[in-house]
C-alpha positions as CSV (number, residue, x, y, z in Angstrom):
1,X,105.2,96.9,89.7
2,X,104.6,97.6,93.4
3,X,101.6,95.9,95.1
4,X,98.4,97.9,95.1
5,X,97.8,99.8,98.3
6,X,94.3,99.2,99.7
7,X,92.4,102.3,100.8
8,X,89.5,101.8,103.3
9,X,87.3,104.3,105.1
10,X,86.1,103.7,108.6
11,X,83.3,106.2,109.3
12,X,82.8,106.0,113.0
13,X,83.0,108.4,115.9
14,X,80.8,106.8,118.6
15,X,83.8,106.4,120.8
16,X,84.8,110.0,120.7
17,X,84.8,111.7,124.1
18,X,83.6,115.0,122.8
19,X,82.8,116.8,119.5
20,X,81.5,114.1,117.3
21,X,82.3,114.5,113.6
22,X,85.2,112.3,112.6
23,X,82.8,109.8,111.0
24,X,82.5,112.4,108.2
25,X,86.2,112.4,107.6
26,X,86.6,109.6,104.9
27,X,84.2,111.4,102.6
28,X,86.0,114.8,103.2
29,X,89.4,113.3,102.5
30,X,88.2,111.7,99.3
31,X,86.7,115.0,98.2
32,X,90.1,116.7,98.5
33,X,91.8,113.8,96.7
34,X,89.4,114.1,93.8
35,X,88.9,117.8,93.7
36,X,91.2,118.6,90.9
37,X,93.0,121.2,93.0
38,X,96.1,119.0,93.1
39,X,97.0,115.8,91.3
40,X,97.7,112.1,92.1
41,X,101.5,112.4,92.2
42,X,103.5,112.3,95.4
43,X,106.5,114.6,96.0
44,X,108.9,112.0,94.7
45,X,107.0,111.9,91.4
46,X,105.2,108.6,92.0
47,X,102.0,108.5,90.1
48,X,99.6,107.0,92.6
49,X,96.5,106.7,90.4
50,X,97.4,103.1,89.3
51,X,98.7,102.1,92.7
52,X,95.7,102.9,95.1
53,X,92.8,100.5,95.2
54,X,90.0,102.4,96.9
55,X,87.7,99.9,98.7
56,X,85.2,102.6,99.8
57,X,83.9,102.8,103.3
58,X,82.8,100.0,105.6
59,X,79.2,100.0,106.7
60,X,79.5,100.4,110.4
61,X,76.8,100.3,113.0
62,X,78.5,102.3,115.7
63,X,78.1,99.4,118.2
64,X,80.8,97.2,119.8
65,X,80.4,94.8,116.9
66,X,82.2,97.3,114.7
67,X,85.5,96.0,116.2
68,X,84.9,92.7,114.5
69,X,83.7,94.2,111.3
70,X,86.8,96.4,111.0
71,X,89.2,93.6,111.9
72,X,87.8,91.2,109.4
73,X,87.6,93.6,106.5
74,X,91.1,95.1,107.2
75,X,92.6,91.6,107.5
76,X,91.3,90.6,104.1
77,X,92.8,93.8,102.6
78,X,96.1,93.3,104.4
79,X,96.5,89.8,103.0
80,X,96.7,91.3,99.6
81,X,99.2,94.1,100.4
82,X,99.8,97.3,102.4
83,X,96.7,99.0,103.8
84,X,95.9,102.7,104.3
85,X,92.9,103.4,106.5
86,X,90.9,106.6,106.9
87,X,89.2,107.2,110.3
88,X,87.0,107.9,112.1
89,X,88.2,108.4,115.6
90,X,91.2,106.8,117.1
91,X,89.3,103.7,118.4
92,X,89.8,102.2,114.9
93,X,93.5,101.6,115.4
94,X,92.8,98.8,117.9
95,X,90.9,96.6,115.4
96,X,93.3,97.5,112.7
97,X,96.2,96.0,114.7
98,X,94.0,93.0,115.4
99,X,93.6,92.8,111.6
100,X,97.4,92.6,111.1
101,X,97.5,89.6,113.5
102,X,94.6,87.9,111.7
103,X,96.3,88.5,108.3
104,X,99.1,86.3,109.5
105,X,101.7,89.1,109.8
106,X,104.1,89.5,112.7
107,X,103.3,92.3,115.2
108,X,104.7,95.5,113.7
109,X,106.4,98.3,115.5
110,X,103.9,101.1,115.9
111,X,104.9,104.8,115.4
112,X,102.1,106.9,116.7
113,X,101.8,110.7,116.1
114,X,99.5,112.4,118.4
115,X,99.0,115.2,121.0
116,X,97.7,112.5,123.4
117,X,99.1,109.1,124.4
118,X,95.7,107.4,124.1
119,X,96.8,104.9,126.8
120,X,93.9,105.2,129.3
121,X,93.0,101.8,130.8
122,X,89.5,103.1,130.0
123,X,88.1,106.6,129.6
124,X,84.9,107.6,131.3
125,X,84.1,104.0,131.7
126,X,84.5,103.1,128.0
127,X,87.4,100.6,127.2
128,X,86.7,101.2,123.5
129,X,87.3,105.0,123.9
130,X,89.4,106.8,121.3
131,X,91.5,107.7,124.4
132,X,92.3,104.0,125.0
133,X,93.3,102.1,121.8
134,X,97.0,101.8,122.6
135,X,96.2,100.3,126.0
136,X,94.2,97.6,124.3
137,X,96.9,97.0,121.6
138,X,99.7,96.7,124.1
139,X,97.7,94.5,126.5
140,X,97.1,92.0,123.7
141,X,100.6,91.9,122.4
142,X,99.6,93.3,119.0
143,X,102.7,95.5,118.6
144,X,106.5,94.7,118.7
145,X,107.0,98.2,120.2
146,X,105.2,101.5,120.5
147,X,106.9,104.9,119.9
148,X,104.8,108.0,120.4
149,X,105.8,111.3,118.9
150,X,104.3,114.8,119.4
151,X,102.9,114.0,122.8
152,X,102.1,117.0,124.9
153,X,99.3,115.9,127.4
154,X,100.9,113.0,129.3
155,X,99.3,112.7,132.7
156,X,100.0,110.3,135.7
157,X,97.4,107.7,134.7
158,X,98.9,107.3,131.2
159,X,102.5,107.6,132.5
160,X,101.8,104.4,134.5
161,X,100.8,102.7,131.2
162,X,103.9,104.0,129.5
163,X,106.0,102.4,132.2
164,X,103.9,99.2,132.2
165,X,104.3,98.6,128.5
166,X,107.7,100.1,127.9
167,X,106.4,102.8,125.5
168,X,108.9,105.3,124.2
169,X,107.4,108.8,124.3
170,X,108.8,111.9,122.6
171,X,107.2,115.2,123.2
172,X,106.8,117.6,120.2
173,X,109.8,119.6,121.4
174,X,111.9,116.3,121.1
175,X,110.9,115.7,117.5
176,X,114.5,115.7,116.1
177,X,115.6,113.3,118.8
178,X,112.6,111.0,117.9
179,X,113.9,110.8,114.3
180,X,117.1,109.2,115.5
181,X,115.2,106.6,117.6
182,X,112.7,105.2,115.1
183,X,112.3,101.4,115.3
184,X,113.7,99.2,112.6
185,X,111.5,96.6,111.0
186,X,107.9,96.3,109.8
187,X,106.1,99.4,110.9
188,X,102.6,100.6,111.3
189,X,102.1,104.4,111.4
190,X,99.1,105.9,113.2
191,X,98.5,109.6,112.6
192,X,96.1,111.5,114.8
193,X,95.9,114.9,113.0
194,X,95.9,116.7,116.4
195,X,99.5,115.7,116.6
196,X,100.1,118.6,114.3
197,X,99.9,122.1,115.6
198,X,96.4,123.6,115.2
199,X,97.9,126.2,112.9
200,X,98.4,123.4,110.4
201,X,95.4,121.2,111.3
202,X,92.6,123.2,112.9
203,X,89.9,120.7,111.9
204,X,90.2,118.3,114.9
205,X,88.1,117.8,118.0
206,X,90.9,118.5,120.5
207,X,93.1,121.5,119.8
208,X,96.5,121.3,121.6
209,X,98.9,124.0,120.6
210,X,102.6,123.4,120.3
211,X,102.5,120.5,117.8
212,X,104.4,119.3,114.8
213,X,104.4,121.1,111.4
214,X,103.2,119.4,108.3
215,X,106.7,119.3,106.9
216,X,108.0,117.6,110.1
217,X,105.4,114.9,109.7
218,X,106.3,114.4,106.1
219,X,110.0,114.1,107.1
220,X,109.0,111.5,109.6
221,X,107.3,109.4,106.9
222,X,110.5,109.6,104.9
223,X,112.7,108.7,107.9
224,X,111.0,105.5,109.0
225,X,113.4,102.6,108.5
226,X,110.4,100.5,107.5
227,X,109.1,98.7,105.7
228,X,105.7,100.5,106.2
229,X,103.0,97.8,106.2
230,X,100.0,99.9,107.1
231,X,98.9,103.3,108.3
232,X,95.9,105.2,109.5
233,X,94.9,108.9,109.5
234,X,92.3,109.6,112.2
235,X,90.5,112.4,114.0
236,X,89.8,114.8,111.2
237,X,86.6,116.6,112.2
238,X,85.4,118.4,109.0
239,X,82.8,120.4,110.9
240,X,85.6,122.1,112.8
241,X,87.9,122.7,109.8
242,X,88.7,126.1,108.3
243,X,88.6,126.4,104.5
244,X,89.3,122.6,104.3
245,X,92.8,123.1,105.5
246,X,93.0,119.9,107.6
247,X,91.2,117.9,104.9
248,X,93.9,119.0,102.5
249,X,96.6,117.9,104.9
250,X,95.0,114.5,105.3
251,X,94.8,114.1,101.5
252,X,98.5,115.1,101.2
253,X,99.3,112.4,103.8
254,X,97.4,109.8,101.9
255,X,99.6,110.5,98.9
256,X,102.9,110.5,100.7
257,X,102.0,107.4,102.7
258,X,101.0,105.6,99.6
259,X,104.2,106.6,97.8
260,X,106.2,105.3,100.8
261,X,104.3,102.0,100.8
262,X,104.9,101.7,97.1
263,X,108.7,102.2,97.6
264,X,108.7,99.6,100.3
265,X,106.7,96.9,98.5
């Protein structure tokens, strides 16, 4: 039987640059998962109910100490098997990659779906900003490589970081090309829901038209060479959602990511 997949909520948005609200996302995603509108089976027929171990939400203080709290809790989870993490804003990906290191795992390849590169050296003076996690991750050698898909806001400041760290960047219009260039080996997938077009995911803080479709993102999950050792879903802002559309997408992603992790373990 595959190893259980640990599910952990990270309710924090203090490092958001505008429109706070992602701290409410873990509860909103779980509400969709348990609503009865759908079921606990993935598209390939995997029954996920016995495979997901929900560890609840971390008690976070929204202070710099949360980095240590997240890293320690996630490391304990990852020592037992694959981890699936519900943000929160995108700051959380930095301590989650630190957790992989603390769990004794090799630095994974990161595949990052987003409208934004999140590579600012700091944003508005905050090195913990949700616009900066991948700068911190690459500076610390926590990733074997970084491949970004869906990007459509690259500016000169972040382009310099792309060149500095050898990041591979694929705009949304180059999605099919990106599928042929996915890294081989242990992989961590970080999904910012604004990587999707707002038509599919309106419940985010930063709408950026021209993004991926939900089906394209599901195709990406299937196409990863893998194995998939961890993933996060971040930046759902329930207060900006429409009829729970984005929460439903996030819940769908939880199921398909868990099924993929089960196949890989």
